[in-house]
VOVEXRO-787957 format. One line per field, with one value per residue (C-alpha): x, y, z. Coordinates in nm, 3 decimals. Layout:
BEGIN
px = c(X;...)
py = c(Y;...)
pz = c(Z;...)
This chain:
BEGIN
px = c(3.893;4.167;3.902;3.769;4.115;4.187;3.865;3.964;4.311;4.246;3.901;3.533;3.403;3.421;3.502;3.426;3.091;2.978;3.090;2.766;2.897;2.927;3.275;3.279;3.532;3.873;4.025;4.342;4.556;4.586;4.845;5.111;4.996;4.632;4.360;4.084;3.741;3.405;3.135;2.776;2.593;2.384;2.121;2.032;2.266;2.453;2.794;3.111;3.482;3.649;4.027;4.181;4.533;4.641;4.933;5.057;5.029;4.908;5.263;5.334;5.497;5.243;4.957;5.113;5.150;4.795;4.660;4.837;4.665;4.325;4.378;4.488;4.205;3.950;4.069;4.155;3.852;3.882;3.678;3.978;4.072;3.898;3.593;3.610;3.297;3.391;3.680;3.735;4.008;3.937;4.130;4.073;4.227;4.434;4.523;4.731;4.815;4.615;4.557;4.486;4.308;4.228;3.923;3.858;3.521;3.508;3.292;3.281;3.598;3.806;4.184;4.293;4.480;4.175;3.940;4.155;4.142;3.766;3.704;3.927;3.963;4.192;4.330;4.217;3.941;4.196;4.426;4.135;4.032;4.391;4.423;4.111;4.224;4.571;4.408;4.213;4.520;4.733;4.468;4.471;4.852;4.847;4.596;4.829;5.147;5.018;4.678;4.680;4.856;4.527;4.361;4.559;4.283;4.371;4.731;5.002;5.216;5.193;5.156;5.362;5.191;5.522;5.411;5.208;5.184;4.924;4.855;4.762;4.489;4.138;3.837;3.481;3.158;3.141;3.492;3.655;4.017;4.088;4.405;4.437;4.707;4.788;5.002;5.320;5.153;5.349;5.386;5.653;5.873;6.123;6.087;6.194;6.574;6.596;6.453;6.719;6.536;6.340;6.061;5.871;5.836;5.713;5.924;6.033;5.691;5.780;5.922;6.276;6.174;5.945;6.199;6.376;6.753;6.747;6.494;6.691;6.994;6.781;6.925;6.673;6.866;6.833;6.469;6.388;6.561;6.359;6.011;5.720;5.610;5.946;5.880;5.518;5.607;5.849;5.570;5.340;5.601;5.608;5.229;5.245;5.501;5.297;4.980;5.100;5.340;5.084;5.357;5.430;5.753;6.021;6.336;6.400;6.599;6.283;6.163;6.408;6.202;5.971;5.849;5.496;5.462;5.244;5.441;5.218;5.304;5.669;5.825;5.618;5.700;6.071;6.044;5.854;6.145;6.424;6.729;6.739;6.448;6.431;6.367;6.085;5.756;5.488;5.171;4.968;5.171;5.111;4.738;4.764;5.010;5.014;4.882;4.794;4.500;4.337;4.091;3.715;3.653;3.847;3.695;3.341;3.362;3.531;3.254;2.990;3.162;3.164;2.828;2.696;2.966;2.865;2.617;2.306;2.456;2.751;2.521;2.293;2.581;2.737;2.420;2.326;2.662;2.665;2.452;2.686;2.991;2.878;2.889;3.264;3.337;3.377;3.033;3.116;3.225;2.916;2.685;2.862;3.005;2.834;2.479;2.487;2.637;2.374;2.086;2.205;2.238;1.882;1.736;1.898;1.822;2.173;2.117;1.903;1.630;1.861;2.026;1.711;1.763;2.119;2.006;1.751;1.989;2.270;2.025;1.884;2.167;2.101;1.929;1.570;1.682;1.951;1.714;1.466;1.733;1.926;1.686;1.324;1.364;1.510;1.235;0.960;1.111;1.137;0.760;0.725;0.950;0.808;1.046;0.827;1.117;1.174;0.804;0.802;1.108;0.947;0.630;0.813;1.014;0.749;0.741;1.101;1.037;0.660;0.633;0.888;0.679;0.461;0.086;0.104;0.377;0.186;-0.143;-0.005;0.309;0.321;-0.035;-0.117;0.169;0.105;-0.262;-0.160;-0.068;-0.430;-0.514;-0.181;-0.191;0.049;-0.133;0.187;0.203;-0.167;-0.125;0.183;-0.005;-0.294;-0.069;0.112;-0.214;-0.171;0.104;-0.017;-0.392;-0.361;-0.182;-0.442;-0.706;-1.075;-1.126;-0.863;-0.994;-1.355;-1.285;-1.011;-0.901;-1.244;-1.308;-1.002;-1.076;-1.424;-1.271;-1.016;-1.289;-1.396;-1.042;-0.972;-0.705;-0.852;-0.553;-0.616;-0.985;-0.895;-0.636;-0.881;-1.125;-0.844;-0.730;-1.082;-1.108;-0.773;-0.838;-1.193;-1.078;-0.953;-1.290;-1.549;-1.882;-2.078;-1.833;-1.825;-2.203;-2.205;-1.906;-1.822;-2.127;-2.196;-1.834;-1.802;-2.141;-2.240;-1.894;-1.664;-1.908;-2.037;-1.698;-1.622;-1.281;-1.307;-1.020;-1.198;-1.513;-1.307;-1.148;-1.494;-1.599;-1.278;-1.326;-1.681;-1.568;-1.278;-1.498;-1.795;-1.771;-1.893;-2.230;-2.547;-2.788;-3.024;-2.746;-2.619;-2.961;-3.091;-2.783;-2.487;-2.619;-2.842;-2.541;-2.299;-2.534;-2.556;-2.181;-2.214;-2.289;-2.013;-1.829;-1.499;-1.434;-1.223;-1.500;-1.752;-1.537;-1.497;-1.870;-1.962;-1.722;-1.865;-2.223;-2.141;-1.972;-2.256;-2.520;-2.333;-2.347;-2.718;-2.772;-2.587;-2.823;-3.120;-2.998;-2.944;-3.288;-3.454;-3.279;-3.411;-3.084;-3.246;-2.987;-2.690;-2.896;-3.017;-2.693;-2.484;-2.301;-1.939;-1.718;-1.636;-1.276;-1.044;-1.122;-0.960;-0.619;-0.718;-0.370;-0.210;-0.476;-0.433;-0.054;-0.054;-0.301;-0.092;0.250;0.235;-0.028;-0.029;0.191;0.261;0.135;-0.205;-0.240;-0.153;-0.493;-0.691;-0.474;-0.637;-0.492;-0.418;-0.206;0.152;0.448;0.542;0.206;0.298;0.606;0.408;0.164;0.441;0.629;0.366;0.022;-0.239;-0.442;-0.546;-0.396;-0.669;-0.609;-0.961;-0.936;-1.074;-0.979;-1.230;-1.239;-1.201;-1.284;-1.337;-1.714;-1.867;-1.996;-2.340;-2.310;-1.978;-2.098;-2.408;-2.192;-1.961;-2.191;-2.537;-2.664;-2.626;-2.438;-2.563;-2.360;-2.020;-2.082;-2.353;-2.279;-1.908;-1.908;-2.177;-1.950;-1.754;-2.044;-2.124;-1.771;-1.735;-2.081;-2.261;-2.065;-2.003;-2.340;-2.603;-2.729;-2.865;-2.546;-2.652;-2.478;-2.740;-3.080;-3.002;-3.304;-3.302;-3.237;-3.552;-3.575;-3.441;-3.661;-4.037;-4.232;-4.437;-4.760;-4.704;-4.623;-4.948;-5.151;-4.995;-5.058;-5.424;-5.459;-5.296;-5.412;-5.765;-5.632;-5.320;-5.246;-4.883;-4.695;-4.528;-4.201;-4.179;-4.265;-3.981;-3.725;-3.802;-3.804;-4.161;-4.346;-4.654;-4.469;-4.211;-4.469;-4.660;-4.339;-4.228;-4.570;-4.605;-4.261;-4.148;-4.121;-3.972;-4.279;-4.436;-4.107;-4.066;-4.434;-4.410;-4.113;-4.294;-4.616;-4.526;-4.321;-4.368;-4.015;-3.849;-3.890;-3.666;-3.402;-3.393;-3.354;-3.067;-2.893;-2.952;-2.796;-2.739;-3.114;-3.152;-2.875;-3.041;-3.340;-3.415;-3.151;-3.375;-3.416;-3.044;-3.055;-3.283;-3.009;-2.903;-3.260;-3.359;-3.104;-3.302;-3.644;-3.875;-3.965;-3.911;-3.580;-3.722;-3.863;-3.723;-3.770;-3.631;-3.871;-4.165;-4.058;-4.013;-4.354;-4.718;-4.845;-5.102;-4.827;-4.568;-4.667;-4.530;-4.857;-5.001;-5.225;-5.541;-5.462;-5.378;-5.721;-5.905;-5.703;-5.867;-6.213;-6.349;-6.268;-6.623;-6.776;-6.464;-6.497;-6.874;-6.838;-6.581;-6.810;-7.103;-6.888;-6.736;-7.086;-7.237;-6.957;-7.008;-7.369)
py = c(-3.940;-3.700;-3.435;-3.470;-3.435;-3.134;-2.974;-3.035;-2.889;-2.614;-2.499;-2.572;-2.378;-2.404;-2.041;-1.676;-1.693;-1.968;-1.783;-1.728;-1.402;-1.043;-0.890;-0.540;-0.271;-0.380;-0.282;-0.078;-0.355;-0.734;-1.002;-1.071;-1.045;-1.110;-0.847;-0.833;-0.742;-0.675;-0.899;-1.017;-1.339;-1.352;-1.559;-1.352;-1.052;-1.165;-0.993;-1.192;-1.130;-1.235;-1.274;-1.283;-1.373;-1.335;-1.474;-1.475;-1.854;-2.154;-2.241;-1.902;-1.942;-1.716;-1.916;-2.243;-2.105;-1.966;-2.309;-2.438;-2.165;-2.259;-2.626;-2.548;-2.302;-2.554;-2.825;-2.630;-2.548;-2.349;-2.065;-1.831;-1.919;-1.754;-1.953;-2.080;-2.067;-2.115;-2.103;-2.112;-2.056;-1.867;-1.783;-1.450;-1.282;-0.974;-0.839;-1.103;-1.293;-1.522;-1.426;-1.688;-1.579;-1.771;-1.660;-1.749;-1.658;-1.634;-1.489;-1.105;-0.967;-0.650;-0.599;-0.549;-0.225;-0.063;-0.189;-0.040;0.299;0.270;0.186;0.466;0.314;0.478;0.416;0.119;0.028;-0.002;-0.218;-0.445;-0.489;-0.560;-0.813;-0.993;-0.993;-1.121;-1.387;-1.508;-1.517;-1.689;-1.961;-2.007;-2.032;-2.272;-2.487;-2.518;-2.572;-2.795;-2.949;-3.050;-3.374;-3.489;-3.456;-3.722;-3.771;-3.433;-3.385;-3.636;-3.386;-3.043;-2.729;-2.411;-2.097;-1.926;-1.562;-1.439;-1.059;-0.781;-0.839;-1.202;-1.103;-0.998;-0.887;-1.018;-0.821;-0.927;-0.781;-1.123;-1.149;-1.440;-1.579;-1.639;-1.621;-1.993;-1.985;-2.063;-2.312;-2.640;-2.950;-2.954;-3.257;-3.215;-3.580;-3.696;-3.728;-3.811;-3.476;-3.239;-2.998;-2.686;-2.746;-2.437;-2.480;-2.125;-1.942;-1.698;-1.531;-1.419;-1.069;-1.059;-0.835;-1.112;-1.395;-1.514;-1.559;-1.934;-1.886;-1.598;-1.825;-2.116;-2.332;-2.613;-2.842;-2.595;-2.534;-2.906;-2.932;-2.635;-2.664;-2.658;-2.317;-2.141;-1.971;-1.874;-1.744;-1.507;-1.398;-1.342;-1.106;-0.917;-0.883;-0.739;-0.480;-0.364;-0.358;-0.128;0.085;0.148;0.105;-0.169;-0.352;-0.258;-0.399;-0.673;-0.432;-0.230;-0.512;-0.394;-0.078;-0.168;0.179;0.115;-0.237;-0.256;-0.341;-0.638;-0.785;-0.681;-0.993;-1.227;-1.015;-1.051;-1.428;-1.461;-1.290;-1.484;-1.534;-1.901;-2.092;-2.345;-2.072;-1.901;-1.890;-2.132;-1.952;-2.183;-2.072;-1.706;-1.777;-1.950;-1.732;-1.382;-1.111;-0.900;-1.118;-1.090;-0.805;-0.756;-0.789;-1.111;-1.268;-1.165;-1.308;-1.626;-1.678;-1.633;-1.880;-2.158;-2.069;-2.424;-2.544;-2.304;-2.381;-2.176;-1.983;-1.867;-1.770;-1.566;-1.378;-1.309;-1.181;-0.961;-0.785;-0.774;-0.458;-0.247;-0.418;-0.347;0.028;0.000;-0.192;-0.046;0.020;-0.126;-0.454;-0.468;-0.417;-0.637;-0.913;-0.941;-0.882;-1.167;-1.400;-1.302;-1.335;-1.678;-1.792;-1.683;-1.846;-2.183;-2.182;-2.164;-1.818;-1.747;-1.486;-1.201;-1.216;-1.064;-0.744;-0.723;-0.783;-0.503;-0.258;-0.325;-0.307;0.029;0.215;0.052;0.228;0.132;-0.076;-0.261;-0.313;-0.479;-0.709;-0.803;-0.777;-0.824;-1.168;-1.304;-1.150;-1.292;-1.640;-1.607;-1.558;-1.928;-2.021;-2.234;-2.079;-1.873;-1.647;-1.561;-1.485;-1.259;-1.074;-1.021;-0.879;-0.657;-0.489;-0.485;-0.105;-0.104;-0.304;-0.324;-0.018;-0.170;-0.481;-0.475;-0.532;-0.853;-1.003;-0.911;-1.052;-1.375;-1.462;-1.275;-1.256;-1.631;-1.699;-1.398;-1.495;-1.806;-1.580;-1.472;-1.812;-1.876;-1.998;-1.721;-1.398;-1.206;-1.338;-1.274;-0.912;-0.866;-1.021;-0.784;-0.479;-0.587;-0.541;-0.167;-0.195;-0.492;-0.428;-0.135;-0.373;-0.652;-0.710;-0.664;-1.037;-1.112;-0.845;-0.960;-1.330;-1.369;-1.062;-0.961;-1.319;-1.315;-0.967;-1.086;-1.352;-1.114;-0.874;-1.140;-1.248;-1.330;-1.058;-0.707;-0.543;-0.748;-0.657;-0.289;-0.306;-0.484;-0.194;0.054;-0.145;-0.160;0.216;0.260;0.032;0.158;0.362;0.043;-0.133;-0.106;0.066;-0.253;-0.395;-0.071;-0.072;-0.425;-0.405;-0.070;0.031;-0.320;-0.382;-0.051;-0.034;-0.396;-0.512;-0.228;0.003;-0.287;-0.436;-0.492;-0.331;0.047;0.125;-0.095;0.114;0.428;0.287;0.215;0.578;0.703;0.469;0.588;0.951;0.892;0.710;0.946;1.039;0.690;0.715;0.885;1.081;0.789;0.564;0.834;0.909;0.555;0.340;0.547;0.820;0.586;0.366;0.650;0.851;0.558;0.588;0.944;0.781;0.521;0.439;0.536;0.909;0.882;0.695;0.957;1.239;1.070;0.993;1.359;1.465;1.206;1.307;1.667;1.564;1.345;1.598;1.855;1.621;1.564;1.940;1.975;1.721;1.911;2.238;2.082;1.922;2.246;2.444;2.202;2.031;1.691;1.524;1.588;1.534;1.196;1.032;1.109;1.374;1.469;1.446;1.759;1.882;1.747;1.380;1.320;1.221;0.863;0.726;0.944;0.848;0.478;0.494;0.676;0.429;0.137;0.252;0.510;0.404;0.136;0.044;-0.296;-0.196;-0.106;-0.436;-0.681;-0.655;-0.732;-1.005;-1.345;-1.631;-1.814;-1.532;-1.624;-1.431;-1.263;-1.085;-0.857;-0.745;-0.699;-0.470;-0.271;-0.230;-0.207;-0.228;0.017;0.003;0.348;0.487;0.486;0.522;0.406;0.064;-0.195;-0.559;-0.760;-1.116;-1.122;-1.435;-1.513;-1.466;-1.168;-1.243;-1.090;-1.063;-0.879;-0.661;-0.559;-0.447;-0.248;-0.092;0.060;-0.125;-0.504;-0.658;-0.940;-1.255;-1.202;-1.447;-1.227;-1.009;-1.039;-1.411;-1.467;-1.299;-1.622;-1.797;-1.493;-1.462;-1.823;-1.860;-1.557;-1.248;-1.136;-1.207;-1.257;-0.990;-1.220;-1.216;-0.995;-0.683;-0.523;-0.566;-0.394;-0.300;0.056;0.071;0.150;0.367;0.152;0.314;0.370;0.559;0.358;0.525;0.439;0.080;0.049;0.192;-0.052;-0.338;-0.244;-0.226;-0.556;-0.776;-0.852;-0.950;-1.156;-1.397;-1.421;-1.733;-1.947;-1.952;-1.577;-1.534;-1.763;-1.566;-1.219;-1.070;-0.940;-1.147;-0.931;-0.603;-0.762;-0.897;-0.574;-0.373;-0.589;-0.582;-0.206;-0.082;-0.336;-0.113;-0.376;-0.598;-0.507;-0.571;-0.919;-1.002;-0.923;-1.149;-1.441;-1.419;-1.718;-1.943;-1.997;-2.116;-1.825;-1.607;-1.826;-1.852;-1.476;-1.402;-1.645;-1.476;-1.128;-1.133;-0.758;-0.701;-0.909;-0.720;-0.392;-0.491;-0.294;-0.325;-0.472;-0.784;-0.853;-1.112;-1.340;-1.577;-1.667;-1.715;-1.905;-2.167;-2.234;-2.204;-2.493;-2.380;-2.595;-2.592;-2.411;-2.112;-1.781;-1.526;-1.235;-1.310;-1.304;-0.963;-0.822;-0.938;-0.918;-1.206;-1.342;-1.417;-1.579;-1.933;-2.079;-2.140;-2.487;-2.618;-2.575;-2.213;-2.147;-2.282;-2.052;-1.756;-1.763;-1.684;-1.340;-1.214;-1.159;-1.491;-1.675;-1.521;-1.583;-1.939;-1.999;-1.864;-2.077;-2.389;-2.316;-2.255;-2.561;-2.774;-2.635;-2.740)
pz = c(-4.874;-4.991;-5.063;-4.710;-4.553;-4.769;-4.643;-4.281;-4.324;-4.575;-4.471;-4.442;-4.743;-5.120;-5.199;-5.135;-5.313;-5.080;-4.767;-4.570;-4.421;-4.533;-4.504;-4.356;-4.273;-4.137;-3.804;-3.801;-3.651;-3.652;-3.580;-3.845;-4.207;-4.127;-4.183;-3.921;-4.069;-3.914;-4.056;-4.032;-4.101;-4.418;-4.240;-3.935;-3.944;-3.632;-3.595;-3.655;-3.711;-4.036;-4.064;-4.413;-4.526;-4.891;-5.090;-5.448;-5.480;-5.287;-5.172;-5.019;-4.678;-4.505;-4.650;-4.537;-4.186;-4.208;-4.289;-3.979;-3.776;-3.921;-3.837;-3.479;-3.416;-3.542;-3.305;-2.989;-2.775;-2.455;-2.297;-2.323;-2.682;-2.979;-3.095;-3.454;-3.673;-4.038;-4.282;-4.656;-4.916;-5.237;-5.555;-5.724;-6.029;-5.952;-6.295;-6.469;-6.148;-5.926;-5.564;-5.297;-4.978;-4.660;-4.461;-4.096;-3.939;-3.559;-3.288;-3.294;-3.134;-3.137;-3.114;-2.753;-2.819;-2.976;-2.704;-2.428;-2.597;-2.637;-2.269;-2.140;-1.793;-1.540;-1.193;-0.992;-1.237;-1.517;-1.301;-1.204;-1.566;-1.675;-1.393;-1.506;-1.871;-1.787;-1.573;-1.881;-2.107;-1.842;-1.817;-2.196;-2.203;-1.908;-2.093;-2.394;-2.192;-1.914;-1.992;-2.358;-2.268;-2.122;-2.464;-2.648;-2.903;-3.053;-2.938;-2.864;-2.674;-2.514;-2.723;-2.752;-2.881;-2.959;-2.996;-2.700;-2.723;-2.733;-3.104;-3.039;-2.789;-2.888;-2.681;-2.712;-2.680;-2.315;-2.262;-2.228;-2.344;-2.577;-2.730;-3.105;-3.382;-3.387;-3.703;-3.504;-3.267;-3.255;-3.042;-2.775;-2.847;-2.566;-2.467;-2.813;-2.797;-3.167;-3.271;-3.403;-3.635;-3.546;-3.299;-3.415;-3.790;-3.845;-3.586;-3.858;-3.821;-3.467;-3.433;-3.300;-3.007;-2.879;-2.896;-2.582;-2.600;-2.677;-2.957;-3.108;-3.125;-3.259;-2.982;-3.023;-2.794;-2.508;-2.594;-2.579;-2.241;-2.108;-1.957;-2.206;-2.075;-2.113;-2.450;-2.372;-2.024;-2.194;-2.428;-2.131;-1.986;-2.318;-2.304;-1.951;-2.059;-2.362;-2.157;-1.879;-2.082;-2.353;-2.616;-2.864;-2.785;-3.041;-2.878;-2.625;-2.406;-2.334;-2.113;-1.847;-1.793;-1.503;-1.408;-1.533;-1.387;-1.070;-0.758;-0.678;-1.019;-1.048;-0.894;-1.110;-1.417;-1.354;-1.306;-1.635;-1.814;-1.647;-1.870;-1.766;-1.930;-1.648;-1.392;-1.572;-1.388;-1.503;-1.604;-1.380;-1.076;-1.144;-1.133;-0.797;-0.610;-0.756;-0.526;-0.826;-0.926;-0.585;-0.648;-0.640;-1.011;-1.058;-0.747;-0.846;-1.196;-1.074;-0.819;-1.090;-1.321;-1.059;-0.906;-0.936;-0.698;-0.420;-0.145;-0.078;0.213;0.005;-0.279;-0.055;0.103;-0.237;-0.406;-0.111;-0.138;-0.519;-0.570;-0.357;-0.503;-0.858;-0.788;-0.731;-1.052;-1.403;-1.543;-1.885;-1.728;-1.509;-1.807;-2.058;-1.842;-1.503;-1.627;-1.882;-1.621;-1.367;-1.612;-1.719;-1.359;-1.282;-1.592;-1.523;-1.151;-1.011;-0.858;-0.552;-0.511;-0.392;-0.735;-0.883;-0.684;-0.810;-1.169;-1.158;-0.995;-1.241;-1.530;-1.422;-1.593;-1.932;-2.217;-2.298;-2.595;-2.401;-2.110;-2.340;-2.482;-2.168;-1.873;-1.981;-2.147;-1.824;-1.612;-1.832;-1.801;-1.423;-1.389;-1.471;-1.179;-0.899;-0.648;-0.416;-0.319;-0.686;-0.732;-0.427;-0.556;-0.897;-0.743;-0.495;-0.772;-1.044;-1.049;-1.173;-1.490;-1.532;-1.756;-1.994;-2.056;-2.365;-2.337;-2.538;-2.318;-2.002;-2.125;-2.275;-2.078;-1.748;-1.613;-1.637;-1.394;-1.171;-1.132;-0.940;-0.651;-0.598;-0.455;-0.284;0.075;0.180;0.262;0.193;-0.162;-0.219;-0.119;-0.339;-0.631;-0.572;-0.566;-0.880;-1.070;-1.027;-1.290;-1.493;-1.519;-1.766;-2.005;-1.986;-2.250;-2.168;-2.204;-1.942;-1.706;-1.728;-1.752;-1.492;-1.296;-1.167;-1.062;-0.837;-0.703;-0.612;-0.387;-0.241;-0.129;0.122;0.209;0.572;0.586;0.631;0.462;0.147;0.145;0.176;-0.099;-0.328;-0.299;-0.369;-0.671;-0.815;-0.787;-0.954;-1.252;-1.310;-1.607;-1.775;-1.752;-2.027;-1.959;-1.913;-1.663;-1.467;-1.442;-1.305;-1.074;-0.921;-0.719;-0.596;-0.497;-0.315;-0.143;-0.082;0.014;0.112;0.294;0.506;0.592;0.960;0.912;0.931;0.688;0.434;0.474;0.436;0.122;-0.018;0.034;-0.127;-0.422;-0.477;-0.466;-0.703;-0.956;-0.931;-1.300;-1.394;-1.215;-1.337;-1.121;-1.070;-0.939;-0.708;-0.563;-0.528;-0.471;-0.354;-0.125;0.083;0.159;0.225;0.447;0.688;0.749;0.877;1.214;1.181;1.507;1.341;1.317;1.001;0.823;0.936;0.801;0.464;0.455;0.507;0.232;-0.004;0.073;-0.009;-0.331;-0.454;-0.350;-0.554;-0.853;-0.807;-0.787;-1.115;-1.265;-1.124;-1.271;-1.612;-1.604;-1.498;-1.768;-2.032;-2.119;-2.114;-2.334;-2.109;-1.796;-1.904;-2.002;-1.697;-1.500;-1.466;-1.166;-0.973;-0.984;-0.724;-0.763;-1.099;-0.963;-0.888;-0.954;-0.690;-0.441;-0.500;-0.487;-0.156;-0.018;-0.133;-0.027;0.247;0.495;0.758;1.052;1.204;1.544;1.401;1.220;1.493;1.658;1.345;1.196;1.178;1.377;1.055;0.917;0.845;0.978;0.650;0.638;0.924;0.741;0.422;0.594;0.752;0.426;0.157;0.316;0.211;0.530;0.641;0.959;1.216;1.586;1.670;1.507;1.747;1.746;1.544;1.423;1.045;0.848;0.483;0.533;0.709;1.059;1.103;1.478;1.471;1.188;1.375;1.666;1.441;1.180;1.209;0.895;0.921;0.630;0.411;0.373;0.218;-0.063;-0.215;-0.513;-0.588;-0.521;-0.785;-1.040;-1.086;-1.255;-1.461;-1.591;-1.693;-1.836;-1.972;-1.870;-2.226;-2.388;-2.119;-1.883;-1.615;-1.414;-1.123;-1.248;-1.473;-1.304;-0.977;-0.771;-0.632;-0.263;-0.069;0.235;0.520;0.785;0.791;1.053;1.300;1.188;0.826;0.918;1.117;0.828;0.588;0.827;0.858;0.482;0.411;0.696;0.564;0.222;0.284;0.562;0.679;0.582;0.851;0.655;0.640;1.005;1.105;0.908;1.050;1.398;1.346;1.090;1.039;1.001;0.781;0.536;0.519;0.475;0.188;0.025;0.045;-0.050;-0.305;-0.611;-0.839;-0.801;-1.135;-1.306;-1.160;-1.220;-1.587;-1.622;-1.461;-1.661;-1.880;-1.653;-1.280;-1.215;-1.394;-1.085;-0.872;-1.144;-1.195;-0.826;-0.797;-1.091;-0.949;-0.601;-0.606;-0.624;-0.311;-0.139;-0.222;-0.008;0.313;0.579;0.858;0.642;0.612;0.887;0.692;0.588;0.938;1.056;0.745;0.837;1.151;0.991;0.915;0.560;0.257;0.068;-0.235;-0.040;-0.165;0.112;-0.090;-0.373;-0.135;-0.012;-0.359;-0.493;-0.377;-0.173;-0.422;-0.678;-0.452;-0.539;-0.213;-0.020;0.033;-0.239;-0.026;0.048;-0.318;-0.419;-0.179;-0.290;-0.633;-0.482;-0.403;-0.054;0.079;-0.029;0.095;0.442;0.456;0.345;0.613;0.885;0.763;0.749;1.086;1.241;1.087;1.213;1.561;1.554)
């Protein structure tokens, strides 16, 4: 029991060897006989402060007083009093004598005098900082003199510090002023009439220049009759003098010199130093009534410290003004004090969304290292917030901090939360999420891009909002360089031609042309000639003049590339001609193109006519502020839904569009199932686009050739405007037929499975057949009929005729016809 009590009073360690801290260089000044060292923790290297006090023997008066200071500092806890961490007492041999040293470990602090010189503040900023610091110390003194009586578990009576001065104040890393030097701290026993001895047992440690008149005379009777705050109020006046004069107090008479004291503080300063102890100003009153403490810095920090007690309206007003207010405050205080407070408030949910703007603005002046330590951890945590306003703020300002995020953090911690915005019910949030990928996509892994991002972009390309569809095309063009070769082959051409070029919204078609041009280096000559040029040429007669202009430019560009291929092939350079062709100069700056499309184009007035009736109000503002929709004076109002309307599309575009769920929509199954290992996902086996128009003479010749051999099926005739011509057209021009026939040689059902997995091949069919889906819904054919398969393959191998017809089909043509005539004649007889 005695050993335990000795540990509480004398320290918490067994000796210097067991001290879990490294002692560093000392500061030039400290209170009394103490030495203030820099230090670090042996465990994690965290900075600390270590105070040491040495004596010749254990009964040295300074050591006895030091033990009193250790005991008081261990038991007194207040935000404005130095935080205690550890203490120990060690004996060392100094020659022939023994040296006893007390060590106190606290939070990392710096002497006030040295910190003021380091900051170098002047004018109003210096006065505001001094006001805030004095406010902190006055609260600490008021706590000791007025509030300790409430803590009767630790103290039976109020406390008197006894030596408040500049040396007893230290500054933390966040520039907070804190009170320490508790060696003289004693209980105030003024209510004990029987007490006759000294109330301050170690008052001899106080310098004579800091003692009030009654303490200098050791008039303990007068001291006990005085208020508890009388001695410390005098010390607070001494601190004010040293602070503003910049000089250490050497004589009590110097306190009469008030030339350096601010006028707003002069009256309170004089009342603190009243010659009559009973008339001295209580430190709690100076906090409540002094005009000097009413400044921007003090009010801002006080508001932040009691943020939980404020309502939402007050918070919003405060945080909206904070960015401009921070420009008027000392930069060091903003970075080291306000930023940590603001980051903590955002992390724990007490701050509203406007606080994020203030955090990013105040953090913009930090170095890259400090930004990564003070700002980025908070931002990463905020991505998990369920507050939609916070999520919107993060996405709106992602360009300010996105480049500072590491690829691992983006892929593992940020993107999983951002991806929720792709399917959000708010169109505004969906568009912001889409645009954020411009910054985040380059930091994503290929697995995340192929397995998640492309899935969401596939859905957004058929979004009900035309601005989102346009931006999706632009984004795909911009991130093309971050896709692997296999993904580019499957995605780019199909997304730009099948979706974008056939969109009902003219800026979306224009964006598709621009995306194709900007990514031209990824396409070989065969793809350009068979899949890109046929789709782009159609848009040279687009109703929109801007789309026509872009189409002509793209046609010229791709023809130039094909000519390059021709020249290489002719010259005998087969190797370079076979593997691909390079993009022409002038289209390499894809990033600049995408950024201008995302941020500079689009006006609210041009979007109101094309906005869906289900669009929320914030979408209009999003388009006006950040929409990438191309300026186009000839945009006509159209109805835009999540699925392309064939009727509206036919009125807008010369080539009718297939259903909007083809192609990109099928990517979802491919990504989840066999995107990485299997090629039957609709991206690889793309059928070349056939000539959409045939001459009437050629059609008649084909009809004459085919009619004696193959009879038209009822199902096919119901799904086309002209059944006979449609069958003959499909039978004569279906180039991929041998390919599909060879695949189905072993299994009859494999044909249907392949065509379902290859929607892009179906989309690449001739344009006049694009209305088959709508008419098939009204047809009377069976559920398993595959109209596109019948077009792509010769009639004898379709396998969809009735069993009787299939049996006849195996016979030779001439005997079958003769037998029919004989049977028909005999039956007539």
